[in-house]
Every structure is written in structure tokens, then in C-alpha cells.
N, CA, C and O atoms as CSV, one atom per row, in Angstrom:
chain,resi,resn,atom,element,x,y,z
A,1,MET,N,N,-81.128,90.500,-31.138
A,1,MET,CA,C,-80.946,90.991,-32.490
A,1,MET,C,C,-81.883,92.155,-32.782
A,1,MET,O,O,-81.493,93.104,-33.463
A,2,GLY,N,N,-83.101,92.099,-32.283
A,2,GLY,CA,C,-84.059,93.164,-32.526
A,2,GLY,C,C,-83.633,94.495,-31.933
A,2,GLY,O,O,-83.944,95.553,-32.481
A,3,GLY,N,N,-82.913,94.446,-30.804
A,3,GLY,CA,C,-82.433,95.672,-30.177
A,3,GLY,C,C,-81.464,96.428,-31.061
A,3,GLY,O,O,-81.483,97.658,-31.107
A,4,LYS,N,N,-80.614,95.691,-31.764
A,4,LYS,CA,C,-79.647,96.340,-32.651
A,4,LYS,C,C,-80.342,97.016,-33.818
A,4,LYS,O,O,-79.924,98.089,-34.253
A,5,VAL,N,N,-81.397,96.401,-34.330
A,5,VAL,CA,C,-82.145,96.991,-35.434
A,5,VAL,C,C,-82.807,98.278,-34.966
A,5,VAL,O,O,-82.750,99.290,-35.665
A,6,LEU,N,N,-83.434,98.256,-33.798
A,6,LEU,CA,C,-84.083,99.446,-33.264
A,6,LEU,C,C,-83.083,100.549,-32.978
A,6,LEU,O,O,-83.368,101.724,-33.211
A,7,GLU,N,N,-81.900,100.177,-32.471
A,7,GLU,CA,C,-80.862,101.175,-32.197
A,7,GLU,C,C,-80.409,101.828,-33.497
A,7,GLU,O,O,-80.209,103.042,-33.537
A,8,TYR,N,N,-80.245,101.051,-34.549
A,8,TYR,CA,C,-79.837,101.582,-35.842
A,8,TYR,C,C,-80.904,102.525,-36.394
A,8,TYR,O,O,-80.583,103.598,-36.906
A,9,GLU,N,N,-82.173,102.125,-36.291
A,9,GLU,CA,C,-83.271,102.967,-36.769
A,9,GLU,C,C,-83.334,104.271,-35.983
A,9,GLU,O,O,-83.586,105.328,-36.560
A,10,ALA,N,N,-83.110,104.209,-34.688
A,10,ALA,CA,C,-83.135,105.414,-33.860
A,10,ALA,C,C,-82.014,106.369,-34.276
A,10,ALA,O,O,-82.226,107.579,-34.349
A,11,LYS,N,N,-80.842,105.835,-34.545
A,11,LYS,CA,C,-79.727,106.680,-34.984
A,11,LYS,C,C,-80.028,107.306,-36.340
A,11,LYS,O,O,-79.687,108.466,-36.573
A,12,THR,N,N,-80.656,106.562,-37.227
A,12,THR,CA,C,-81.018,107.088,-38.545
A,12,THR,C,C,-82.016,108.228,-38.402
A,12,THR,O,O,-81.878,109.257,-39.063
A,13,ILE,N,N,-83.008,108.058,-37.555
A,13,ILE,CA,C,-84.023,109.093,-37.335
A,13,ILE,C,C,-83.387,110.346,-36.742
A,13,ILE,O,O,-83.717,111.458,-37.156
A,14,LEU,N,N,-82.487,110.185,-35.783
A,14,LEU,CA,C,-81.814,111.335,-35.185
A,14,LEU,C,C,-80.967,112.075,-36.207
A,14,LEU,O,O,-80.952,113.306,-36.234
A,15,ARG,N,N,-80.258,111.323,-37.052
A,15,ARG,CA,C,-79.406,111.949,-38.070
A,15,ARG,C,C,-80.265,112.733,-39.072
A,15,ARG,O,O,-79.918,113.849,-39.458
A,16,GLU,N,N,-81.382,112.138,-39.483
A,16,GLU,CA,C,-82.274,112.827,-40.428
A,16,GLU,C,C,-82.845,114.096,-39.801
A,16,GLU,O,O,-82.956,115.125,-40.468
A,17,GLY,N,N,-83.203,114.024,-38.536
A,17,GLY,CA,C,-83.731,115.198,-37.845
A,17,GLY,C,C,-82.687,116.296,-37.738
A,17,GLY,O,O,-83.000,117.478,-37.874
A,18,ARG,N,N,-81.462,115.902,-37.498
A,18,ARG,CA,C,-80.369,116.878,-37.417
A,18,ARG,C,C,-80.160,117.545,-38.771
A,18,ARG,O,O,-79.979,118.760,-38.843
A,19,LEU,N,N,-80.183,116.758,-39.847
A,19,LEU,CA,C,-80.029,117.321,-41.182
A,19,LEU,C,C,-81.159,118.290,-41.499
A,19,LEU,O,O,-80.915,119.368,-42.041
A,20,GLU,N,N,-82.380,117.925,-41.171
A,20,GLU,CA,C,-83.526,118.805,-41.416
A,20,GLU,C,C,-83.355,120.129,-40.676
A,20,GLU,O,O,-83.658,121.191,-41.220
A,21,MET,N,N,-82.873,120.067,-39.442
A,21,MET,CA,C,-82.649,121.277,-38.672
A,21,MET,C,C,-81.591,122.150,-39.350
A,21,MET,O,O,-81.757,123.367,-39.444
A,22,LEU,N,N,-80.510,121.534,-39.819
A,22,LEU,CA,C,-79.467,122.287,-40.513
A,22,LEU,C,C,-79.994,122.894,-41.808
A,22,LEU,O,O,-79.655,124.031,-42.139
A,23,PHE,N,N,-80.819,122.151,-42.544
A,23,PHE,CA,C,-81.423,122.691,-43.773
A,23,PHE,C,C,-82.252,123.936,-43.448
A,23,PHE,O,O,-82.177,124.945,-44.148
A,24,ASP,N,N,-83.037,123.847,-42.383
A,24,ASP,CA,C,-83.881,124.979,-41.985
A,24,ASP,C,C,-83.041,126.192,-41.598
A,24,ASP,O,O,-83.401,127.325,-41.921
A,25,LEU,N,N,-81.934,125.965,-40.914
A,25,LEU,CA,C,-81.062,127.071,-40.522
A,25,LEU,C,C,-80.422,127.731,-41.738
A,25,LEU,O,O,-80.288,128.953,-41.794
A,26,VAL,N,N,-80.031,126.912,-42.709
A,26,VAL,CA,C,-79.458,127.459,-43.944
A,26,VAL,C,C,-80.521,128.257,-44.698
A,26,VAL,O,O,-80.250,129.365,-45.159
A,27,CYS,N,N,-81.712,127.708,-44.824
A,27,CYS,CA,C,-82.800,128.395,-45.543
A,27,CYS,C,C,-83.185,129.704,-44.862
A,27,CYS,O,O,-83.603,130.650,-45.530
A,28,GLY,N,N,-83.051,129.766,-43.552
A,28,GLY,CA,C,-83.366,130.977,-42.810
A,28,GLY,C,C,-82.197,131.948,-42.731
A,28,GLY,O,O,-82.262,132.944,-42.011
A,29,ASN,N,N,-81.135,131.661,-43.465
A,29,ASN,CA,C,-79.932,132.499,-43.477
A,29,ASN,C,C,-79.314,132.673,-42.093
A,29,ASN,O,O,-78.716,133.708,-41.797
A,30,LEU,N,N,-79.461,131.659,-41.255
A,30,LEU,CA,C,-78.869,131.689,-39.920
A,30,LEU,C,C,-77.553,130.916,-39.867
A,30,LEU,O,O,-76.803,131.010,-38.895
A,31,LEU,N,N,-77.284,130.150,-40.926
A,31,LEU,CA,C,-76.084,129.322,-40.989
A,31,LEU,C,C,-75.689,129.188,-42.446
A,31,LEU,O,O,-76.544,129.021,-43.315
A,32,SER,N,N,-74.401,129.260,-42.710
A,32,SER,CA,C,-73.948,129.100,-44.099
A,32,SER,C,C,-73.926,127.618,-44.461
A,32,SER,O,O,-73.895,126.751,-43.588
A,33,ILE,N,N,-73.942,127.349,-45.748
A,33,ILE,CA,C,-73.862,125.955,-46.205
A,33,ILE,C,C,-72.550,125.337,-45.748
A,33,ILE,O,O,-72.520,124.175,-45.341
A,34,ALA,N,N,-71.472,126.101,-45.811
A,34,ALA,CA,C,-70.163,125.585,-45.389
A,34,ALA,C,C,-70.190,125.169,-43.919
A,34,ALA,O,O,-69.700,124.098,-43.561
A,35,GLU,N,N,-70.769,126.025,-43.069
A,35,GLU,CA,C,-70.855,125.714,-41.642
A,35,GLU,C,C,-71.778,124.528,-41.376
A,35,GLU,O,O,-71.480,123.676,-40.540
A,36,ALA,N,N,-72.887,124.481,-42.086
A,36,ALA,CA,C,-73.835,123.375,-41.916
A,36,ALA,C,C,-73.213,122.055,-42.349
A,36,ALA,O,O,-73.408,121.029,-41.697
A,37,ALA,N,N,-72.468,122.080,-43.445
A,37,ALA,CA,C,-71.815,120.865,-43.926
A,37,ALA,C,C,-70.822,120.347,-42.893
A,37,ALA,O,O,-70.720,119.140,-42.671
A,38,ILE,N,N,-70.095,121.257,-42.267
A,38,ILE,CA,C,-69.150,120.852,-41.218
A,38,ILE,C,C,-69.900,120.194,-40.066
A,38,ILE,O,O,-69.484,119.148,-39.567
A,39,GLN,N,N,-71.007,120.806,-39.643
A,39,GLN,CA,C,-71.793,120.248,-38.537
A,39,GLN,C,C,-72.380,118.881,-38.883
A,39,GLN,O,O,-72.543,118.030,-38.009
A,40,ALA,N,N,-72.697,118.675,-40.161
A,40,ALA,CA,C,-73.273,117.401,-40.606
A,40,ALA,C,C,-72.186,116.381,-40.935
A,40,ALA,O,O,-72.480,115.223,-41.234
A,41,ASN,N,N,-70.932,116.818,-40.876
A,41,ASN,CA,C,-69.804,115.950,-41.211
A,41,ASN,C,C,-69.908,115.445,-42.657
A,41,ASN,O,O,-69.660,114.276,-42.950
A,42,LEU,N,N,-70.286,116.377,-43.554
A,42,LEU,CA,C,-70.430,116.072,-44.974
A,42,LEU,C,C,-69.644,117.093,-45.783
A,42,LEU,O,O,-69.333,118.178,-45.292
A,43,SER,N,N,-69.327,116.746,-47.012
A,43,SER,CA,C,-68.749,117.739,-47.914
A,43,SER,C,C,-69.845,118.732,-48.274
A,43,SER,O,O,-71.032,118.419,-48.180
A,44,GLU,N,N,-69.442,119.934,-48.688
A,44,GLU,CA,C,-70.446,120.926,-49.089
A,44,GLU,C,C,-71.285,120.402,-50.250
A,44,GLU,O,O,-72.498,120.608,-50.296
A,45,GLU,N,N,-70.625,119.723,-51.186
A,45,GLU,CA,C,-71.336,119.187,-52.354
A,45,GLU,C,C,-72.415,118.190,-51.933
A,45,GLU,O,O,-73.548,118.260,-52.409
A,46,LEU,N,N,-72.063,117.263,-51.044
A,46,LEU,CA,C,-73.035,116.261,-50.600
A,46,LEU,C,C,-74.140,116.915,-49.767
A,46,LEU,O,O,-75.304,116.525,-49.865
A,47,PHE,N,N,-73.780,117.901,-48.953
A,47,PHE,CA,C,-74.800,118.602,-48.168
A,47,PHE,C,C,-75.798,119.291,-49.089
A,47,PHE,O,O,-77.007,119.214,-48.869
A,48,ARG,N,N,-75.290,119.972,-50.129
A,48,ARG,CA,C,-76.177,120.650,-51.084
A,48,ARG,C,C,-77.119,119.658,-51.760
A,48,ARG,O,O,-78.307,119.933,-51.926
A,49,LYS,N,N,-76.574,118.490,-52.151
A,49,LYS,CA,C,-77.390,117.472,-52.813
A,49,LYS,C,C,-78.497,116.994,-51.883
A,49,LYS,O,O,-79.655,116.901,-52.290
A,50,LYS,N,N,-78.144,116.690,-50.635
A,50,LYS,CA,C,-79.145,116.222,-49.676
A,50,LYS,C,C,-80.194,117.309,-49.414
A,50,LYS,O,O,-81.377,117.014,-49.243
A,51,MET,N,N,-79.747,118.562,-49.386
A,51,MET,CA,C,-80.682,119.659,-49.154
A,51,MET,C,C,-81.635,119.806,-50.333
A,51,MET,O,O,-82.823,120.060,-50.135
A,52,GLN,N,N,-81.134,119.651,-51.551
A,52,GLN,CA,C,-81.998,119.710,-52.737
A,52,GLN,C,C,-82.996,118.556,-52.722
A,52,GLN,O,O,-84.173,118.757,-53.021
A,53,ASP,N,N,-82.542,117.354,-52.378
A,53,ASP,CA,C,-83.431,116.197,-52.307
A,53,ASP,C,C,-84.514,116.405,-51.250
A,53,ASP,O,O,-85.661,116.001,-51.438
A,54,TYR,N,N,-84.141,117.034,-50.149
A,54,TYR,CA,C,-85.079,117.279,-49.051
A,54,TYR,C,C,-86.175,118.256,-49.462
A,54,TYR,O,O,-87.333,118.104,-49.076
A,55,SER,N,N,-85.799,119.257,-50.247
A,55,SER,CA,C,-86.763,120.303,-50.595
A,55,SER,C,C,-87.699,119.905,-51.737
A,55,SER,O,O,-88.596,120.673,-52.084
A,56,LYS,N,N,-87.515,118.742,-52.321
A,56,LYS,CA,C,-88.391,118.293,-53.427
A,56,LYS,C,C,-89.710,117.784,-52.926
A,56,LYS,O,O,-90.555,117.372,-53.721
């Protein structure tokens, strides 16, 4: 049972790291919000919200 918890936590950490990387690319004008949202498999609206929450 503990292995499944660790696997879930690892996936969460990887997803958060990927989002942070996409936020940085958008902030550096290297990627559009639309393109970043596609890469994150999120709607543009949800991506913008997560990006605003991240920058607080």
C-alpha cells in the first residue's frame, strides 16, 4: 500500500514541476499561454488561474 502512495506523490511532484516549467516559459515569452495550456492538458482559463496562484 505504501508503494502506491509514494507513486502518487511522485506523479504529483512531476506534474507540479512540469507546470512550473511551463509558467516560466510563458513568463519568458518563449511559449504562448494557449500552447502551454495544451502541453499541460488544461483549458487556457484553468492554466491562467494556476499560473496566477503560482505567482502569489
